[in-house]
C-alpha positions in Angstrom: -34.8 -9.0 -28.7 -33.5 -5.5 -28.0 -34.4 -5.9 -24.3 -32.5 -9.1 -24.1 -29.4 -7.5 -25.7 -29.6 -4.5 -23.4 -29.9 -6.9 -20.4 -26.9 -9.0 -21.5 -24.9 -5.8 -22.1 -25.8 -4.5 -18.7 -24.7 -7.8 -17.0 -21.4 -7.9 -18.9 -20.6 -4.3 -17.8 -21.6 -4.9 -14.2 -19.6 -8.1 -13.9 -16.5 -6.4 -15.5 -16.7 -3.6 -12.9 -17.1 -6.0 -10.1 -14.0 -8.0 -11.2 -12.0 -4.8 -11.4 -12.7 -3.8 -7.8 -12.0 -7.1 -6.2 -8.6 -8.1 -7.8 -5.4 -8.4 -5.8 -3.3 -5.5 -4.6 0.5 -6.0 -4.5 2.8 -3.6 -2.6 6.5 -3.3 -2.6 8.7 -0.9 -0.4 11.8 1.1 -1.5 14.2 2.5 1.1 14.7 6.0 -0.1 16.8 7.1 2.9 20.6 6.8 3.6 20.1 4.4 6.6 19.2 0.7 6.9 15.7 -0.2 8.0 16.1 -3.1 10.4 12.4 -4.1 9.9 9.6 -2.9 7.7 6.0 -4.2 8.1 2.8 -3.1 6.4 -0.2 -2.9 8.7 -3.3 -4.6 7.3 -6.7 -5.6 8.7 -5.6 -9.2 8.7 -2.3 -8.7 10.4 1.1 -7.3 9.5 3.0 -8.1 6.3 6.7 -8.2 7.1 9.1 -6.9 4.4 12.2 -7.6 6.4 15.4 -5.5 6.4 16.0 -2.9 3.6 19.4 -1.3 3.1 19.5 2.2 1.6 18.2 2.1 -2.0 16.9 -1.5 -1.7 13.5 -2.5 -2.9 11.5 -5.3 -1.4 9.6 -8.0 -3.3 5.9 -7.4 -3.9 3.6 -8.7 -1.2 -0.1 -9.3 -1.6 -2.1 -6.8 0.6 -5.7 -7.0 1.6 -8.4 -5.2 -0.4 -9.6 -1.9 1.0 -6.1 -0.7 1.7 -5.4 3.0 1.1 -2.2 4.8 1.8 0.1 2.3 3.5 0.7 2.4 7.2 4.0 1.0 8.1 5.8 -0.2 11.2 9.4 0.9 10.6 12.3 0.0 13.0 15.7 1.6 12.8 18.5 0.8 15.3 15.9 -0.9 17.5 13.8 2.2 17.6 10.3 2.4 16.1 10.0 5.3 13.8 6.7 7.1 13.8 4.9 8.3 10.6 4.8 12.0 10.2 1.0 11.6 9.5 -0.3 10.5 12.8 -3.1 13.0 13.0 -6.3 11.3 14.1 -8.5 13.9 12.3 -7.0 13.2 8.9 -9.5 11.8 6.3 -8.6 8.3 5.1 -7.5 8.0 1.5 -9.6 6.1 -0.9 -8.9 2.4 -1.3 -6.3 1.3 -3.9 -7.5 -0.3 -7.1 -6.2 -3.7 -7.9 -2.6 -3.7 -9.2 1.0 -3.3 -8.3 2.2 -0.4 -6.3 5.7 0.8 -5.2 6.1 3.1 -2.2 9.3 4.9 -1.3 10.0 5.4 2.5 12.1 8.4 3.5 13.3 9.3 7.0 12.5 13.0 7.8 14.6 15.5 9.6 12.2 15.5 12.4 12.8 11.8 13.1 9.7 10.4 11.5 9.1 8.8 8.1 7.2 9.8 5.0 5.8 7.5 2.3 5.3 8.5 -1.3 3.9 6.4 -4.2 6.2 5.9 -7.1 4.9 5.8 -10.7 
């Protein structure tokens, strides 16, 4: 009987862990700069997720992202120019994938003409 209870407990714990890692991830973007973003898109393995135009201080709606996404990579267009990320180093280690949940990222234009992304609490 104890073996059966241990086995059932193990299965319950295992299934709870599996559900936790496979839930949906939702991401919204906040424009933390003083200029309007003409277009913001999130790169994903299954295509880009468009967030549209964001005025200074605006926050987009949440959009469902694919599992396995780590730190977001964006396509940011301002005044018809594509703004590069300041983190375009090929050698950089990939961040771990996000856990299921809701995430807000603030996008800031840097003095060097690129953009930076930081996760908000």
